[in-house]
N, C-alpha and C positions, 0 to 999 in steps of 0.2 A: 629255863629254871637256873637259879644261881645257888651254888652250894658254897658256904663260907664258914671256915672254922670259927672265926670271931663273929659272934652274933650281935653285931652293932645295929643301932637303929637305922643307919644309912644302908647297911647291907639288906635289912629287911624291906626297906622302902624301894630300893633300886634293884634292877634285875640284869643289866647288861654291862659289859666291861666299860663302854664309853661313858656311861653314867657315873661310874666309879673312878674315872680318870685313867683307865688303862689304854695302852696302844701296843701295836705289834712293832717292835724295834726292827730297824734295818739289819741285814745279815752282817754288815761290817762293824756294827756296834759290838762292844766287848762281850765275849761269851764266858760263861762259867764252864760250859761243857758242850760237847757234840754227842748226840745220840745216834746210834746205828742199831739195826736189827740183823743179827747174823743169819746167813742163809742156811737152809737145810738140804741135805742130799736128796731128799724125796720131794723137794719143792718143784714148782713148775717153771720157775724163772729162768733157769739155765739148763735146759734139756741137753744132756750129754756133755755139758761143759762145767759142771759144778767144781770139779777138781782144778780146772783151768782158772777159775775166777778167785779162788781162795787166796793165792798170793797177792792179788790186788787188794783184797780186803785187809790182809795183814799189813801191807805197805801203807795203806790208808791210815790204819790205827797207829802205826809207828810214827808217821809224819805228824798227825794231829796231836798225839800225846806229848809232843815236844813243847806245845804252848797252851794246852788246855786239857781238861779232863775228857776222857772218852767213856761214855756210858753205853754198854752193850746189852741189848735184850737177848736173853738166851732161853732155851726151852727148859733146861734143867742143869743140875750140877755136873753131869757128865759132859754136856756140851761146853760148859764153862771150862772144865779141865782140858778139853781138847783144844779150845781156843788159846788158853794160857800156854800150852806147849808149843803153839805156833808163833807166839809173840816174843821171840827171842831177843829182838832188838828194840822193842817198845819200852817206854818208861812205865812199868807196871804200877808204879805208885800213882800214875795218872790214869789208870784204866780201872773202871768199876763195872761189875756185872750185876744185872738185875734179872730175876726169874720172871720174865714177862714173855709168855709164849707168843709167837707170831706165825702167820701162814707163809708170808713171803718177806723179803728183806727191804722193801721200799719204804723206809722210815719217813721220808719226806711227806708221803701221802697218808700213811696210817698213824704216824706218830703224833705227839701232842704239839699243838701250836701254842707257843708261850706268848703271853702279853705281860707288859710291865707297867706298873704305876710309878711315875717318876717322883711325885710328891708323897712323902711318907712311903719310901720305896717298898714295893711288894710285887712278887712274881706270881702269876696265875696261869692256869691251863685252860684252853678252850677245847671242848670236846665236840668237834663237828662229826656228822655222820660219815661213814665210809662204806661204799658199796662196790669196791673193786672196779673202779672206772666204768660204772654203768653195768654192773652184774656180768662182767666179762670173764672173771675167773672165780671159781668156787673151790673150796669154801673160803670165806673171809671173816668169819666170826671172831677169830683170835685177833686179827689185825684191827677190827673195829673196836675192840675192847682196850687197846693199848693206851690211849690218852687217859682214860679213867684210872687204869692201874698205875700209871706213872704219877699222876696227881696224888693218888692215895699214898704211894710209897714215899714221895717227897713231901707229903703233908702240905700240899699247896691248895689254895682255893681253886675250885673247878667251876667254870661256866659251861653249862650243858646246852649245846645246840645240836643235839644228835638227830633232830628231824630235818636238818639241812645238810645235804651232801657237799663236802668240800675237801679236796686234796690240797696239801701244802704246795705241790708243784704247779698248781693252777693259778697261783697268785705270786706277786712279788711286790714288796713295799719299799719305800724310801725312808721310812721311819719318821717322816715329817708330814704325814697325812695323805700321801698319794699311793694308790695301789694300781698295779698293772694286771690285766687278765685278758682272756680271749673269749670271743663270742662262741667259737666252735666248741669250747668245753663247757663254760658255765651256763650257756643257753641251750645245751644239748638236753633233749627230753629224757635221757637216761639218768640225769642227775636230780633235778628238782622240777618235774614237769608241771606242778601246780603253781609255781612261782613266776610272776612276771619279771621282766628285767629290772623294774623299779624295786620290786620286793627283794630281789637278789642283792641289789645295791644297798638297800636298807639293812639287810642282814650283815653285809660286809662292814658297813659303817658302825653298826651297833656292837659287833663282836670283835672287830680288829682296830677300832679307834681311828679309822681313816675318814677323810672328807671327800677326796677327789678320786674318781675311778676312771682309769683310761682303758678303753676297750680296743684290743687288736682283733684281727680277723681269724684266719685259719692257721693251723699248725703245719708241721712238716710231714712228709711222706714216711709211713712206717710207724708213726707214733700212735700206740694203742690207747693213749689217754685222751684222744679226741682234741689234741692241741694244747698241751700244757705250755704255759708261758715260759717256764724255765728251760725249754728247748729253743726258745726264740729270742727273748729280750729280757735283759736284767738291769736293774738299777745298780750302778757302781758308785754313785754319790747321790746326794739329795736332788740334784738337777741334771744328772748325766746317766744315760743308759748305753749299753752295748747291745747291738741287735744283729742277728745272723742275716747275711745277705748271700744269695747264690749268684755267682757270676755267669754260669752257663744258662743261656736263654732257653735251651732245649730241656733243661732239667725240670721235673714237675714242681720242685720247690721254688723255682724262679719267681713266678707270679705272686704266690701268697706272701713270700718274703719281701718282694718289692712293695706290695700293697701295705704291709706292716711298716716298712721303712717310710713310706709316704705319710702314713698316719702319724708316726712319731715326729717327723720333720715339721708337720703342721701343728703339733701340740704345743700349747702354752700352759705351764704349770700355774694353777690358781688364776688362769685367764690373763696372765700378764708376763710371765717369764718363759722365754723359749727353752725348750728341752734340748740339751746337748746330746747329740747322737753319734756314737762311735760305731763304725761298721766292723763286724766280726765275720771272717770268711766261713764257708762251709767246707768240710772235707769232701773228698770224692765219694761217690755212692758206695755203700757197703751192703752186701746181700747175704742172706742165710736161706738156703733151700729155695732160692728164687724170690724171697721176701726182702724188700727194702728195709734196712734197719735205720732207726732214727739217730744216726750219728750226727752230733753237733758239738761245737766248742762252747755253746752257751750254757751247758749243763755243768758249769764249774761250781765249786763250793768255796765260800769265803770264810776262812778260819781266822783266829786271832793274829797269827803272824804269817800265814801262808795262804795261797789260793791253789786248790787242787784243780788242775786243768785236764780234761779228757784229751788224750792224744791218740792218733790213729795210724802212726807211721806213714804220714801223708805229707805231701809237699806243702800243704797249707798249715801244718803244725807250727812252723816258725812264725808265720804271719799272725796266727792267733796268739801265740806267746807274746809277740811284740805289742799287740793291742792290749792284752791284759796287763803287761808291764806298765804301759801308759796309764791304764785305768787305776792300777794299784801300786803306786811308786814306793810305798813303804812296806809292802809285803813281798815275800818270795813266791814266785810263781813256780809250781811244781807240776810239770807235765807227766802223766802216767798213762801207759798204754791201755786203752780201753777196747781193743779189738775183740777180746773175749767177753768183757763185761757187757758190751753193747748187745750181745746175744740175748740178754735179759730185757732189752728195749729201754735201758736207762743207764745213767752214769753217776758221777759223784754227788750231784745235787739231789738226785732222786733217792740216794741211799742215806742221806744225812738229815738231821734236824737240830738246829742250834738251840741251846738253852741260854738265854741272855744272863749276863751278870747283873746282880742287884747292887 
């Protein structure tokens, strides 16, 4: 279903973003804002570590607000005032608060996916369904309602695809028609069990304006999302990706990451141009109560002037930093310690959702 404030004849005839000329821009294209959802003390994401992660959220807002608006979903005015009191070094003229309740802070997955029409420029929101990574964590009703609430508050057109489960972290696009994803996530029966792979591809093409879909295999150990691509491989330009590679052959991540590397090295964009592949190291394994955590440098976030890089006080941090400097020569790479944040099984990309500039 397509909801459009302007009741044009074209809008009445057509129902999907691609038919109206929309596409999902690449993350490195200009942002108007970055959205985040502030965590709650009683949430399930950071058991016993809520107070430990708040300084990282604060620092994230401080850095992002230097070059773009930061829009924060809060439960109520009391939470807004609490956050304001913490943002002592942030540019508060660049920070906006929205009374949009959430269950958990993973805005990449429950937040709006924005699409842009380049001719007669217009921004719109796609509302995909959200079921907390296959009904893993209840409740998730507030999270599922976030895209619609934001579209309404921003008075943007809304494309409703709520019958199709899709998290933002499960896809990555180059803004020029190509999308990366994984079989382990999108073909998992806990997402869209009645859809064939071809039907899933059709939905992605119709609602994100992509033409070519590149399928990787499995995700990394400890990832409760069933293998989100933003823990594995990311576009850094139209024809270049960085991909996580494990050097230790005895590590459980070695084989799946090698398989993904081989798939990428054999890939040709549009059937003719080889994909440039940069290798990104993996940090040493991190554990919580015996559980492997999905620590990865691939979960970085590309802002207007900076790239937020997960760091783990690991010997590989410097290597990852050098790879990202090569990938983003015009941006400042900012490593931030994620050893507490990763207790929630995610990092900066999982926590953010970009709103493209029009």
